[in-house]
N, C-alpha and C positions, 0 to 999 in steps of 0.2 A: 472393525468392519463397518460399524454404523457410520463412523467418521468418513471412511473412504467412499462409501455409497453416496453419502451426501455430497461429497466433493465431486463425484462423477456426475450426479444429477445437476449440480450447479454449473459445471463445465459445459454439459450438453445444452442447458437452458441458455447460457451466455452465447454459445455458437449459434443457436437458432435465432436469438434476438438480434445479433450482429448481422446475420444473413438477411433477415427481414428488414433491418434498418438500411442496409446498403441497397437493397432492391427498391425500397420506398424512395430513397433519396434519388437514385438513378432514374427511375420511372417518373417521379414527380418533376425532376429537373427537366427531362426531355419533354414531358407533356406541357409544361408551362412555357417552355421555349417554342413549342409548336403553336400554342395559343397566340403568342405574339408574332408568329410567323417569322422567326429569326432563322438566318442562314446558319448552317452547321449546328443545328439544334441538339444533335447527339452529344456534342461537346459539353453541353450544360450538365448532362448525366455524368460525364467523366469528371467534371469539376466537382460535382456534388460528392461522388465517391472519394475523391482525393481530399475533400475537406473534412470528412468524418474522422474523428479521433476517439480514443477510448473513453474520454470524459468530457463533460460540458466545458470546464475551464480550458482544457487543452484545445477543444474545437474552437471556441471563441478566440483564444490567443492566436491559433493558427490562421483563422479567418482574417483577423486584423493584420497579421504579418503579410498574408498573401495579397491583401488590398494595397499595402505600400509597395510590395514587389510588382504588382500589376501596373500601377501608375508609372513606376520607373521602367518597366518593360515597354509600355506604350511609347514613352519618350524616346527611349533608346532605339526602338523599332522604327519610329518615324525618322529619326536622324539617319540610320543606316539605309533605309529604303530610299530616302531622298538623295543620298549621296551615290548609292550603288544600284539603285533601281529595285523593282519588285521581282527579284531573281533569286536563284539558289545562292549566289554569291552574297547578296545583300542579307539574306536570312542567316546564312552561316556566320557572317561577320557579327551580326546582332547576337547570334546564339553564343559565340565564343566569348564576347565581352560580357554578356548577361551571366554566363556560367561563373566567370571569375568574380563578378560582383556578388552573386548569390553566396559563393563560398566565403567571400570576405565579410559579408553582412549576416552570415548564418541564416540564409534564406533557402536552404536546400529543399525544403518541402514545396517551395514555390516554383522551382525550375521547370518541372515537367508540365504543370498546369499552364503556366504562362507561355512557355514555348509553343504549346499546342495552339493557344489562342492567337499568338502573333503570327504563326505560320499561315493562318487564314488570309492574312493580307496579301500573301503571295498569289493566292488564287483570285482574290478581288482585283489585283493589279492596281489598286488605288488605296489611299489611306485618308479618307475625308470624314466629315461629321457622321454620315450615315453608317459607314463600315466600323468606325470607332464605337458608335452607339450600340451596334450589333454585338460587338465583342464585349463591351461593358455590360450589357444586359445578360449575356450568356454567363459572364463572371458573377454578377449579382444573383441571378437565379440559381446557378449552381451552388454557390457558397451558401445562399439563403436556405435552400432545400437540405443541404448537408447539416446546417446548424439546427434546423427544425427537426430533422431526424433524430438528433441527440437530445431534444428537449424532454423526451419521455424518461431519461435517466434520472433516478432518484436514489436516495440513501437506502441501501438494502439492509433494512433494520433486522429482519428475521435471521438472515445469514450471519451477520456480525454477532448477534446475540447468541446464536447457537455455537459459534466458534469460541466466544468468550466463556460460555458455560462448559464446553468441552475442556478448555484449558484449565478452568478453575477445578473441575472434577478431577483432572489428572494430577493437579498440584495436591489435592486432598489425599489422593491415592499415594503419592510419593511421601507425603508427611506420615501417613500410617505405616508405610513400609519401613521408613527410617526409624520410627518409634519401636517397631519390633526388632529391627536389626541391632539396635543399641543394647538391648537386653538379651539378645540371642545371636551372638557373633558367629555362630556356626550355620546360619541360614545359607543354603546353597543356591537359592534362586534370586538372590539379591544382586541385581546388575543395573546397567544404565539404559536398558531398553525403554523404560518409562520416560526418560529425559529425551531420547530420540523422538518419541511420539509427541511429547510436549513442545519441543522446539519446532516440529513440523506444524503443529496447531497454531503456535504463536506467529510463525512466519506467514501462514495463510491468513490468519486474522489481521496481521499488520498490513499485508497487501490489500485486503478488502477494506480495511479502515481508511487507508490512504486513497483508495479508489472512491469510496463514499465521500470523503472530504472534497475531492476534486469535482464531484458531481453536485456540490452544494455551493451556493453563492454567499453563504454566511461564513466568513473567514474565521469567526470565533468558535465554530462548531468543531473543536479538536478533541472532544472528550474521549471518543473511542480510540483515537491514536494514542493519546496520553495513557489511557487505561491499559492498552496492550504493551506499551513501553514499560509501564510500571510492572506488569506481570513478567515481562521479558527480564527485567533486572532481578526480580525475585527468583526467576528460574536459575539465573546465573549463580546466585547466592546459594540456592538449594543444591546445585551441583558441587559447589565447594564443600558444603556440609556432607554431601554423599561421599566425596573422596576421603574425608577424614573418618567418617563412620565405617567405611570399608576397611580401614586400616586397624580398627579395634580388634584385639586378640584376647581380650578378657572383659569382664563386666564389673567395673568398680561400683561401689555403693552409690556414688553420684549419678551413675548411668540411669538408675531407675527414676530418679527425679526428672531428668532431662527427657526420658522416654514418656513419662506421664505428661509433661508439658507439651510435647509434640502432638500427643493425642488431643489435648485441649485445643491446640492450634488447628488441628484438622477438623474438630467438631465445630469451632467458631469461624472457620474459614469461609467467608462469602463476601460478595462485592460491597454490601452495605456496612460491613464491619470496618470502622475507621482505624482500628488497631490500638486505640488509647487504653482500653481496659486490658488488652493483652500485654501491652507494654508495662502497665502497672504490676501485673502479675509476674512478668519477667523480672522486674526490679526486685521484687520480693524473693524470687528464686535466686537471683544473683547474690543478694545479701546472705541468704542461707548458705549458698555454696562457699562463699568466702570465709564463713565461720567454721567450715569443716576442717578437721585436723589434716595436716599435710601428709601426703603418702610417705611410707617408709621404704617400700620395695620399689626397685627400678621399673618393673613391669607396670605396676599401678601408676607410678609417676608418668610414664609415657602415655598411657591410656587416658589419664585424667587431663594431661596436657592437650591431647586431641579433642577431648570433650570441652575443654575450655575454649578452644578455637570454634567448635560447633556452637557454643553459647554465644560467642561474639557474632557468628553468622546469623543466629536466631534473632539477636537484637537488631542487626542490619535488615534482616527480612521484614520485621515488623515495622521498623522505621520507615522503610520505603513506602509502605501503605499509609502510615500516618501523614507522611509528607504529601503524598498524592491527595489524600482526603482534604488536608488543609488548603492545598493550592487550587483545588477545583471548587467552583462556585455552587455546584449542586451535587447532590448524591443520587446516583442512578437507582431507579425504582425497579 
């Protein structure tokens, strides 16, 4: 419930911010165009709205692409109007050719914006230095205010930290549940519900981490993304463990040892633990298990075989964290 409430609050906050951002961009673009006494000043607001993208990097990339498309649009419009006149026929010819070019060059985002600007030349009835400058200024002002509206975007540290903490807490819960199930195979409330919640948390955290990354100009700041990917991989391993634990129908002697180790994992599970000490303890447990007498009865053999697979999963689970800790240049505080 706490997780869902936080998600709703974040969604409402984002909606409000986006609405204010669009209003600021539109009003700012129109106001600036009016200051320069440009014709069709309202178009500057439309250009600003169309420029805004969800992240800084996407906005800048889109703005640059639209600049290239605008230059091509001016040249194409000039040719069509000179050949066919400043008429509906001239504009439709320009529009048809330009749409094809935009599709070929993947400039779909530029089609509407530039078509609106070029249509102004039909009302001018001329395409000279003054009218071209007017449209160029509308373009620059609109794109500029759109980019400025997105400059407030920054890394949402609190939200991503909360999501990471929620996911880590859920993994601890799963480890503890698994520890109990191994020595009590008759538990009736042991199901995959926790994994459904965990995957939702990881998916939301991954989306936010990617959005945060796109709102930073430091391309090396990928720690949060890699951290969530690491937890996602561990989640997949945990689910494989869960499937084998669910199949247990007795409690071999070795089950108690594995159950105890899972409790240790849950106790020591936190983001600053690099996993090296846990791996050392796992190796000791692995050696102990290999020295145990082989099972005699078929039922015990089947259950110990499942526990053997669980142990290999545990090893992989810990190794994922040790690899992550080694590959990252700093440890999160």
